[in-house]
N, C-alpha and C positions, 0 to 999 in steps of 0.2 A: 519613965514615960516610954510607951511603945513607939518604935519607928513607924514611918509611913508605910503603907502597903507596898508589896512588890509588884512590879509590872512584868507581865509575861507576854512574850511575842507569839504570834500565830505560827511561825515557821512555815515549812513547805505544806501547802494544803492537801497534797496528795499523799503525804507521809503520815507518820504516827503521832505527830505533835498534838493534834486535837484529842486523840484517844488518851495519851498519857496525861494530858491536862485534866480531862474529865476524871480519870482514875485517881490522880493526885488530889483533886479537891475532895473526892469521896473519902480518902484516907485522912485528910487534914481538916475537914470542915469543923470538927469539934475542938481542935487544938491549935490550928494555924501552923505556920505563919500565914497571915492574910495576904492573898494575892488577887489581882484582877488580870483579865486577859484582854489584850488589844487585838480585837478580832471582830467577828460578827456573831450575834446571837443565833441567827438563822443557820450559819455554817456549823457552829458547834452542836446545835440541836440536830442537824442533819447527820453529823458524824455519829452522835450517840444513837440515833434511830437506825442508821445503817448497820452499826455494830451491836445493836441490842444492849447498849449500856447507857441508856438515857438518864441524864442528870438534869436537875433544874438549873436553868440559865436565866440571868436577869441583867438587862442593860442598866448601866449607871451613867450619870451625866458627868461625873468627875471622880478622880481617884479617891478623894476623901469619903465618898459614899460606900466604898468597898467594905469597910469594917462592919457596917450595919447590915449588909446583905450577905456576907460570907457564910454565916452559919446555916442559911436556908437555901442559897443558890450560888452558882459561880458568877461573880461579877464580871461583866463584859463592858469595856469601854469601846464603843463601836467607832470604826473609821469607815468612811464611805467606800474606800477602795476594796475593803474586805466584803462589804455588804453587796457589792456588785460583781463579785468574783465567782465564776463557775469553776467547780473542781470535781474531780473523780478520784477516790482513794485508789492509790496504786498507779495512777497515770499522770505523772508530772507534765505540766504544760506551761510554756513561757508566758502565756497570757496572765498567769497569776503573779508574776514577778512584781508588778507595781504594788499589789497589796502587801506582799511579803516585806518589801523594802519600806513601805509606809509604816508598817507595824514597828519595825526596828527604829525608824526615825522618830516616831512618836514616843517610844519608850525612852530613847536617849533624851529627848526634850523634857520628859517628866522627871527623870532622875537628876538631870542638870538643874531643874527648877526646885527640886526638893519635894515635889508632889508624890514621888515614889522614892522609896529608900534604896532600891536596888532593881536591877533588871535580870530576869532569867529568860534566855532565848531558846525557843524550840529550834530543832535542827532545820537547816536550809539545804536545798538542793543546788549546790554551787553552779553546776554545769547549766542548769535551767535558767538561773538568774543571769549567767554570763551570756547565754543565747539572747537574752532580752536587753543586753547592753551593760550589765553590772560589771564594773571594771576592777573588782577586788577579788583576791583569792578566797576570802572567807570572812566570817564575822570579825575575827581579831583585827584584821587590817582595816576593815570598814569602820569599826568603832574607833580605832585610832584616828582615822580621817575625820569622823564626826566630832571628835574631841579636840580638833584643832591641828591635826597633822602629827599627833604623837606617835612615837614608835612603841606601840604596846607589845606586851610579852604574853605568850600563852603558857599557862601552867595547867597540868592535869594532876588531880589529887585523889587518893583513896585513903580513908581513915582506918580501914581494916584490911588485913589483919595487923596487929601491932608488931613492930613499929609501923606507923603510916608511911606512905610513899608519896612524895610530891616531886614531879619531874617537869623540867622546863626545856623544851627543844630549842636550841639556838637557831637552827634553820628549820622551817616548818613545812610548808607545802612546796617542797623543792624536790625535783627528780634526784634520785640518789647519785647519778653521774655528775650532777651540778653542785653537790654539797661541798667538795673540796674548794671549788672556786668561790663559793659564797661565804664560806666560813672565814671570819676575820677576828683578829684580836679585839677590835673595837666592838664587834657584835657580842662577843662573849662577855666583855666587861659590862656592856649595857645591860644584858640579861641578868648578870650577877647583881648589879646595883639595884635594879628594879625589883628583883626577887627578894633581896634582903630587906628592902624598904617595906615590901608587902608582908613578909614574915613578921616584922615588928608591928606594923600597923593593924593588920587584919587577923593574923594568926596569934597575936599576943605573945610572941617570943622575944624576950629582951636581948638575947645574945645568939642570934641564929648561926647555925653551922651550915656552910655550903660545901658541896662536893662537885667535882667536875670530871666527866669521863674523857677518855681519849677518843679519837676518831677511828683509829685503825685497830686491828686485832692486837692484843697484848699491849695496847697503848703505844704501838709503833715499835716496841722492843728495841729501844735505843737506835732508832732510825732504820732498822732492817726491814720494817714493813711500812715505811712512810715517815715523813719528817714533820707532819702537821703538829704533832705534840710539842716538839721543841721549837718550831718556827712560829706557831700561832697560839697554841693553847697555853703553854707554860708562861709566856709573857703576859697573857691575860690574867692568869692566876697571881702573878707577881703584882700587877696593878691593883687587883682586888685586895690583896694583903696589905698593900700600901694604904688602902682606904681604911684599914683596921678591921677588915672582914675576916672571920675565921673560915678558911677555905683549904681544901685538900684536893690533890689530883696533879696531873691527869692520871686516871686509874682505868685499868681494863674493864670494859663494860660487862664482860661475861662473869665477873666475880663481884658485882657491885650492888646487886638487888636482893640478895638473900637477907634473912632477918638480922643476922649479926652485923652485916654491912650497913643496913638501913638504920640501925641504932646509933651510928656514928655521925649522921648528918640529918638536917631538917629539910633540905631540898637538894636536888641534884640537877646540874646543867648537863644536858645531853646534846650531842652534836648534830643529830638529825632525828626526824620524826619517829621512825620505827624503833630506834634505839631507846626512846623514851616510852613509847606507848605499848610496846609488846610486854615488858615486865609489868607495867601498871594494869593492863587489861587481863594479864594472866593471874595477878593477885586477886583482883575483884572486878570481874568483867561488868557486872551490873551496877556497881556502886561508884564508878568514877565520875568526877566533876571537872568540867572545863572552866577555868577561871582566867579572866583577862586581867593581867597586872599592868600597872603604869597608867591607868585611866583616872580621871578625877571623880569617877563614880564606880559603883559595884556592878559587875556583870559576871554571872555564872551561866552554865549551860550543862545539860546532860552530855556525857561523854560517849555519844553514839550518833549515828546518822539518821536519815529520814526513814530508813527501812520501808521503802515503798513496796518491797516484795511481800511484806506481811501486813501492810496497812489495811487491806480489805478483810483481814481474818479476825481482827479483834483480840489478838493475843499479845499485844505489846506490854512490856514490863515497865512500870513507871518508877522503878527503884532509883535509877540515876537522876531522873527529874526531881524526885523527892529529895535526894541528897543535894542537888543544886539549889533547891529552895532553902533547905536548912543551912547550907553554907552561906548563902546570900543573907539570910536573916541574922546569922551569927555575926557576920561582918558588919551589918547595919547596926546591931546592938553595940558592938565595940566602937564604931565611929560616933555613935550618939552619946 
């Protein structure tokens, strides 16, 4: 039995979210997975007309209608906030924040009710939302809040080249100077436990192997370049081992992402944002997927931003969005 359709959020109206959604439907209309967009038909039509990539768009009354529509048009579940939003590609405006947040809220409501099997979020412009009063650093934290205050975990994944790479930054949207103060044994243990549970449930791995990087060059080199490895990271590894998890580290990050190293683990906990994302985006810049772990529902996203600088040009690449759809669909099949 096929899972319910996937809910796609509108994302930043001034960015490339509308364009990659249109292009993704064009590539998947014959094969699926079936998705619908929580947006405005008028807005998507306007994006297509502006960029000269017009696609058929059709309003639906409920998610269950998406399957019947999908082969001939992009199904759109309209929300009033999006229908009344003025937007200009390339020019973010705080006045659109209400619609962007309403689209996310609606998607969460639908996945929690089972009307949608998963949600794929288009990129948001965090600074613009925060100007309008949004109190969260990004999607990951906001979705954890909507799920009841859960401490969700961000994973970025690429499936090519082989072996795949799945990275989990323990500290996420944190200034580099603040990372040592925010890095705790408890945070590493939490990320490790949530990651292993997801590797079993959603990735289908019966005995996941976890690796952990150090924070400092050469993983501290026995305390000569910092003591976080012995004081914070090693105790977390011991706690994870006590849980029965196969885990190695702390290892120097500069030798941890080549093919031979990747073959030895299924996911790696990194200590800060760029330590995780630089190797991943170097391996496959267009194909990365952002996955929120630890939620009671499935959420993926393309691993890139709103790209407002190219939004008016019609040159956006939908590869990461397509990968996010495929990962969400695979997870939904496993859970069903």
